[in-house]
Structure formats: structure tokens, C-alpha cells
C-alpha positions in Angstrom: -5.5 -40.8 -19.2 -4.1 -44.2 -20.0 -1.4 -46.4 -18.5 1.4 -45.0 -20.4 0.5 -41.6 -19.8 0.4 -42.3 -16.0 3.5 -43.9 -16.1 5.2 -41.6 -18.2 3.8 -38.4 -15.8 5.1 -40.5 -12.8 8.6 -40.7 -14.3 8.7 -37.1 -14.7 7.8 -36.2 -11.3 10.3 -38.7 -10.0 12.8 -37.3 -11.9 11.9 -33.4 -11.0 11.9 -34.4 -7.1 15.8 -35.7 -7.6 16.5 -33.0 -9.2 15.1 -30.3 -6.4 16.8 -32.3 -4.1 19.4 -30.8 -2.4 21.0 -34.0 -0.9 20.7 -37.4 -0.5 19.3 -36.8 2.6 16.0 -35.7 0.8 13.6 -37.8 -0.8 10.8 -40.5 0.4 13.2 -43.4 1.3 13.1 -45.3 -1.4 16.4 -46.5 -2.2 17.4 -47.5 -5.7 18.6 -51.1 -5.7 22.0 -50.0 -7.2 22.9 -49.2 -3.7 21.8 -51.9 -1.9 20.6 -55.5 -1.1 18.4 -57.4 -3.5 17.6 -60.7 -5.1 19.0 -63.8 -3.4 20.7 -61.7 -1.0 18.3 -59.8 0.2 15.7 -62.6 0.3 18.1 -64.4 2.4 18.7 -61.6 5.2 15.1 -60.2 4.9 17.0 -56.9 4.3 16.0 -54.9 1.1 17.7 -51.6 2.7 21.4 -52.6 3.8 23.6 -50.8 1.7 25.5 -53.7 -1.0 28.9 -54.6 -0.9 29.3 -53.0 -4.8 28.6 -49.7 -3.4 31.0 -50.0 -0.4 34.1 -51.2 -2.2 33.4 -48.3 -4.5 33.6 -45.8 -1.6 36.7 -47.4 -0.6 38.3 -47.1 -3.5 37.1 -43.4 -4.1 38.3 -42.7 -0.7 41.6 -44.3 -1.3 42.3 -42.4 -4.8 41.8 -39.1 -2.8 44.1 -40.4 -0.4 46.6 -41.2 -3.5 46.2 -37.8 -5.1 47.1 -36.3 -1.5 50.2 -38.3 -1.0 48.7 -39.9 1.7 47.0 -43.0 3.1 44.0 -44.1 4.8 42.0 -46.8 6.5 38.1 -46.8 5.0 35.4 -48.7 7.2 31.6 -49.4 5.6 29.4 -50.9 7.6 25.7 -51.9 7.0 22.6 -50.4 9.5 23.2 -53.3 12.0 27.1 -52.0 12.5 28.6 -55.1 10.6 31.1 -54.6 8.3 30.8 -54.4 4.6 33.7 -53.2 3.2 37.2 -52.7 5.3 40.2 -51.2 3.3 43.6 -50.2 4.7 46.6 -48.9 2.8 49.5 -49.7 3.5 50.9 -47.6 6.8 48.2 -48.2 8.9 47.8 -50.4 11.7 45.3 -51.4 14.6 45.3 -48.3 16.1 44.1 -46.5 13.0 41.7 -49.5 12.3 40.0 -49.4 15.5 39.3 -45.5 15.7 38.1 -45.8 12.5 35.5 -48.3 13.6 34.5 -46.3 16.2 33.8 -43.5 13.9 31.7 -45.5 11.3 29.7 -46.7 14.3 29.6 -43.4 16.4 28.0 -42.0 12.9 25.5 -45.0 12.8 24.2 -45.1 16.0 23.6 -41.0 16.3 22.7 -40.8 12.6 24.7 -37.9 12.4 28.5 -37.3 11.6 30.7 -38.0 14.1 31.9 -34.1 14.0 28.8 -33.5 15.9 30.2 -35.3 19.3 33.7 -33.9 18.1 32.6 -29.9 18.6 30.2 -31.0 21.4 33.7 -31.7 22.9 35.1 -28.6 22.3 32.5 -27.1 24.0 32.5 -29.9 26.9 35.6 -31.7 27.3 33.5 -33.8 29.7 31.9 -35.3 26.0 34.7 -37.4 25.4 34.6 -39.3 28.6 30.7 -39.2 29.2 30.5 -41.1 25.2 32.9 -43.8 25.9 30.4 -45.1 27.9 27.9 -45.5 25.2 30.8 -46.9 23.0 30.7 -43.7 20.9 33.9 -41.7 20.2 34.2 -37.6 19.9 36.8 -38.4 16.6 35.5 -36.6 13.4 35.5 -39.0 10.0 32.3 -40.8 10.7 29.5 -40.3 8.0 25.7 -42.0 8.1 25.3 -43.2 4.5 21.8 -41.9 3.6 20.1 -42.5 -0.1 17.1 -40.6 -0.6 16.4 -40.2 2.8 17.2 -43.6 4.0 20.0 -44.6 6.1 21.4 -47.6 4.6 24.9 -47.8 6.6 27.5 -45.5 7.9 31.4 -45.1 6.6 34.5 -44.0 9.0 37.9 -42.6 7.1 40.8 -42.6 9.7 44.6 -42.8 9.5 45.6 -39.6 7.9 48.4 -37.9 9.8 47.8 -34.7 10.8 50.7 -33.3 8.9 48.8 -34.4 5.7 45.4 -32.9 6.5 45.1 -29.8 4.8 42.5 -27.3 4.4 40.6 -29.4 1.5 42.1 -33.0 2.5 41.1 -35.0 5.4 39.3 -37.7 7.2 35.9 -36.3 6.9 36.2 -34.4 3.6 37.5 -37.8 2.3 34.4 -39.5 3.6 32.3 -37.0 2.3 34.1 -36.8 -1.3 33.8 -40.5 -1.9 29.9 -40.1 -1.1 29.7 -37.6 -3.3 31.2 -39.2 -6.3 29.5 -42.9 -5.6 26.0 -42.1 -4.4 25.4 -38.3 -4.8 25.4 -34.8 -3.6 26.1 -34.4 0.6 24.7 -32.0 2.7 27.3 -28.9 3.8 29.9 -30.6 6.4 29.7 -28.8 10.1 32.0 -26.2 11.2 35.3 -27.6 12.3 35.3 -25.9 16.3 38.8 -27.3 17.3 40.3 -25.3 14.1 38.3 -22.0 14.4 39.6 -22.2 18.4 43.2 -22.9 17.3 43.4 -19.9 14.8 41.4 -17.7 17.3 44.1 -18.3 20.0 46.7 -17.6 17.1 45.5 -14.5 16.4 45.7 -13.3 19.9 49.4 -14.4 19.8 49.7 -12.6 16.7 48.2 -9.3 18.3 50.1 -9.7 21.9 
């Protein structure tokens, strides 16, 4: 078998692996250059895994477009694996509180390597979760997701600032982050259930019956 044949077989195997991957959470940890630091920038920081500025900006723009489509506004923050900001964008009408909340969401997703919805749901089951997590500078607000490419974490995204009245079954902070990730990076795993919404629905059903 010659070198050309070997390379063709290897390329075919990689394509097949990518086609069978359920989401970007699956893979061998090799991050395509289009998503991460490369060249002089990577060499300067000795970092070849962090999300690059171009990808971070694309995520923010994708989320902004989703917000505009829903006649809404958002704050978007993308951070690297060290928790440093790579790109932050706030639409008109967003202030200090929305920015800080979004920052906490991104950092929570980064530090826990999981959606901030995990702690949000835990807080529904155990109300002491919120106060306990404050000691670790973590938030129980949804809207933060880790950014994982081919099984490797390269950063995290936080989305905030959507007024409750503007949230729907298909539009919200976590969904905006997920949809932006799917547009820019690739398929994402299903979002976790919203226990708070489920509890509210159950309470409404009880009131209706009574």
C-alpha cells in the first residue's frame, strides 16, 4: 500500500468518524485550526487549544441575529479555557447587571465543564444550591454552555439580558447560545430539561383542576 492510498484511507476514516459523531462533544480531541489559536498568536501564548477571536465573534453575531429575529436583545460573552474574555457584545438596552450575569454564566459553564442549567435545575431541587455555589463564584442561572470541539473544551459562552416577557418555547438565553454554537461549530447535545418551567406548568395544572 503506497503513501497516497494510506492518506486517502485516513481521510475517509476521519470523514466517517465526523459523520457518525452525535455532537461536537464527541471526537478524539483534535481541534480544527479554524476554531482555535494557531501560528504566531498560539506560539506567543504557548496555547494551541483556546478558541480564536474569529470564532468567538461569529458566535456573538449569530446570537445577535437570533435575538433580532425575535425582536429582542442579548449580551454575549465568549471566554477562553483560562476564563479570559475573547469577545463580548452587548446590544442596545443592556446594562451592568446583564453583563455581569452573563459573565457568571460563561464562567460557570467553563469551571463545571457543563451547562449552567445543571446548577439551575439543582437549585430547584435544593434551594440551598444558590447560596452554596456563590462560595465558588458559580451561578445557578441558565444561559452558559461550554464550547467543545471534537471532544476538546476550547472555551465557554454566556448569553444573558433577554427579558422574561420575550422568552418563548423556542427562544431564550440558553437556546440562543445553543443555536449559535450549532450554526458556527456544529451539532450540540440536547439541552437539559427546564425543571423550573416544568414545576410552573404543574402548579398551573393544579390550579386549573381546583
